[in-house]
N, C-alpha and C positions, 0 to 999 in steps of 0.2 A: 227779565233782563239779567244778563250774565256779565260778571266783572272778573277780570284777571288782575291780580296784584303781584308783581314780580319784585322780589326783595333779595338782598344779599344776606346769607347766613352761613358762616363757618365758625369754628371755635374761636377764632381770633378777631371776628368782626363785630362782636358785641351784640346786644339785644335790640338796639334802637331801631334798625330797619324793620324787624319783625313786629315790634311793638307799634310802630307807626302804621304798618300794614294791617295789623289786627284792629287798630282804632278806626281806621277808615273803612275796613271791611265790616266791622260791627255796625257802623253808621249806615253803610249801604244796605246791609241785611235788614236793618230797621225800616228801610224804605222799600223793602220787598225784593231786593236784588239777590241773586245766587252768586256767592263769592268763592273764588278759588285763590289761595295763596300759593305762589310758585317760588321755589328757591332757585336762584341762578347757579347755585353749587350743585354737586351731584347727589347729596344726601337729602333724605326726607326730613322735614321739620315735624317733630312730635309735639303738637300744640298743647296737649294736656287738657285739663279742665278749663272752662271759661271761654273756649273758642267758639261756642255756639255751633252753628251749622256751617261754618267756614271749612271748605275742603282744602286739601293740599295737593301739590304737584311737585315732583322732584326732578332735578336734572335738566332744568330749562337750558342751561349751558350758554355758550357764547356765540353759537351760529358761525363757526369759523370760516365757512365758505360762502359768504354773502348771505342774501336773504333765504337761500335754500339750505343753508348750513344746519346741522343738527346739534343738539345738546349732547351731553355725555351719556344720556340714557336713550339716545336716538330720537328725541323729540324734534320735530320740525316747527320752529316758532312761526314761520310764515303760514304754514297750514293750520296751526293752532289758532291763530288770531281771529279768523272768521267765526269761530265758535263763541266769541265774546263781543258784547255790545260796547264795552269800555275796557280800557287797559290802563293800569297805573304801574309805573316803574320807579322803585326806590332803590337805586343801585349805583355804587361807584364803579363796579366791575363790568357792567353791561357794555359790550362792544358796540360800535356804531352799527355793525351788521345786525346784531340782535335788536337794537332800538328800531332800526328801519323795518325789521321783520314784524315787530309788534306795533308799528304805527297804524293809526294815530293813537297817542297815549298822553296821559297826564304825568309829567315828571315831578317827583318829589326830590328837591335838590337844595342843598345848603352849601354847595361847593363851587357853584358857577361853572358847571361842566358843559361841554358841548352836548346838545340834546337833539341830535338829528331825528326827525320824525315826530317830535313833540307837538301837540296841539295846545297844551297849557302847561304851566309850571306852578308848583307850590313851594314856597320857601318861608318857613315860619320865623326866621330870625328877625328881631326888631331892627328896623332900618335896612332891610333887604333891598339891594340896589336894583330897581326895575330896569335901569339902562343896560344891565349886564345880559338881559334876555331879549332876543329878537323874536319874541313870541307875543301874540296879541293878548292872550288870556293869561293874566298873572294873578295868583292868589298869594299875596305876600304879607308877612308880619305875623305877630302872635295871635291874631284873630283866627289864624289857620293852624295853630299848634295842634298836632294830632296826638291827643292824649286819651287813654282808655277810660272806661266807665269807673274803674277802681279809683282813679284820681278824683273824679267828681264826687264819689261817695266819701272819700277821705276829706275833701274840701268842705263838704257839708257837715261832717261830724267832728272835725278837730276844733280845739280851743285855741285861744291866743297863745303864742309861745311865751315861755317864762324868761325872765332876765334876772341874773345871768342864767344861761341855759343849763338845765339839769341833764338833758340828753342830747347827744349829737349823732346824727346819722351820716355815715361816710359811704359813698359809692363812687369808685374811680373808673368803672367800666373796663372794657377790653384793653384800653391803652394804659391802664394803671399797672404799675410794676410793684413787686414786693418791696423794693427799695423805697418807692414813693409812699406806699402804705405805712412803712416804718416811720418815715418822716412825719406823716400826718398823726400817727399814734403818739409819737413822742412829743410833738408840738402841742397837741390837745392835753396830754397828760401834764405838761408843764404849766399850761395856762388855765386849765380847768380840772384840777386834780380830783374834785369831788363829782365831776360829771360822768355819766354813763356814756361810753362811746359805742355806738351800734354799728358794727360791721356785719352786714347780713350774711347768712350762711352761704357757702360757695354754691353756685348753681350747678346742679347735676347736668350732665351733657345733654343738651336738647336736640342733638342730632340723632336721628334714627338710622342705623346702618342699612345699607341696601339689602344685605342678606340677613335673614333672621329677624325675630321680633325685637322691638326696642326694649332695652333693659329698664328704662324709666321714662316718664313723661314729666315735663316741666311747665309750669305756668309762666307765660311771658308778661304777666301783668306789671312786672317791675316792682319798685319799692314804695308804692304809695302809702301802704299802711305803716312802714317804717318812718317815712317822712312825716306823717301825721302824728306819730308818737314822739317825734323829736322836737326840740326847741330851736335847733340850728342844723343846717345841712352843709357838709363839705363834699363837693362832687366834681366830676368832670363837666365839660361844657356842652353836653348834648341834651338828650331828651330829659334826663333827670333834672337839669337846671330849669327847664320849663315846667316840669311837674312840681318842683319845689315852689316856684313862683305862683302857680295856680293854687296850691294848697295854702300858701301864705307863710312860708318858712324863710327866715333870714338865711342867706346862703353865701358861702364863699366858694367860688368856682375856679377851677384850673383848666385852661384850654389845653388838652392833651393830644389833640390832633388838629391839623390845619383847618378842617371843615368846622371845627368848634369855635374858631377865633371870632367870626362875625356874630355868632349867637351870644358869646360871652360879652363882647364889646357892646352889643345892642342892649342886652339885659342890664349891664352895668350902667350904660348911659341912661336907661329908664329908671335907675335907682332901685332895682329889685335884687341885686346881688353886688358883692365886691369881688373883683378879680384878684387872683394871686398866682404865684408860681411856687415851685418847690423851695426856692431860695427866699421868697418874700412871705411865705405863709405865716410864719410866726409873727412878723410885724403887722400883717394885715389883720389877723385874728385878734391880736392884742389891742390894736386901735379900735376895732369894732366892739370889743368888750368894754371899752372905756366910755362908750357913747350909747346910752340906753335908747335915746330918741332915734338915732340912726339905725340901731339894731332892729327895733320894732317897725320902723318905717319901711325897711326892706320888704318885710312880709306883707304889710298892708298895700304897698304899691304893686307887689307881685300879683295879689288877688285881683286888683283892678285891671292890670294889664293882660293877664291870661285867664280868661273866664272858663276855659275847659270845653268850649263848644266848637272848637275848630274842626273836628272830624265831621260833625253834622253839617257845618257850612260847606266843607269840601265835598261831602256826599251830594248835597243839593246842587253844587256847581257841576259835578260830574253828570248828574241827570240832565242838566241844561245843556252842557257843552256837547255831550255825545248824542243828544237828540236832534242837534242841528243838521241840516241837509249835508250828506256826505261826510259827516263828522268834522266839518270845518276844514281848514287848510293846514296840514302839518308843516313844521319848520324842518327842512331837510338838509340845511347846510351844516 
């Protein structure tokens, strides 16, 4: 069985799409699938160590001229699709034409996008609104959070966080600015002067140029080991917030993009994090540090809510959905 996973990756799109693609790809590989990760942009993704047998494909493109359109490398998505038994699309940039060319597919979506050609949808946000999707097969909520094996290892090995925190891990993702990083640093320095603030080293460029060898390869595993080392996390509202919940770290999250709003609101509603903005960060962190029970409760509720097995559940669902006669009925509107 062969699976194609189409993701967005450009220098300004962050690592979340690739990390989710690798998580579900690893779970499918564990079930015996051959997996190819395709970038909807023109450059090849240099996966580096830890990607297993997952192959890569560059320049899937947008299929500009209907279902016969070609990507930037001349790939014809409609001709490519019959080579795969199942297709997954995790992309904000995929055009309706590209989606129809790769139909039927499972859409990974936290934006409530139009999903023409989708046969199923996965949205890991707590409280994801099923009514937003006119698709029969819905995999919704944190049971389907697509987290890598490194997160499960960190979850198993970490100890209970200390209070007050001695280490704070900060990850603001692609939407984080230098100005916001400065606000976070100064806020934490004022409220936790003795704490070590962990800003991970800048990621080397994970894009492999079309011409010539890649200068470097980067692991897309994310920050699980940093999260496990820390007693508290300050992060954007995407994949890292779900990773922190799974590992059991009290978290302050800032929704830095529109698609993060539902995830942050849902996790805050479940009591696994507290939400903040750049202007309220100081007050939110100060209040959290004044309440030990609330602080530790965030981590314990996070571990209960996000068990880290979402990729395995999604892989099993893919095997079932795409084995049905004619692959089911895609939603084409």
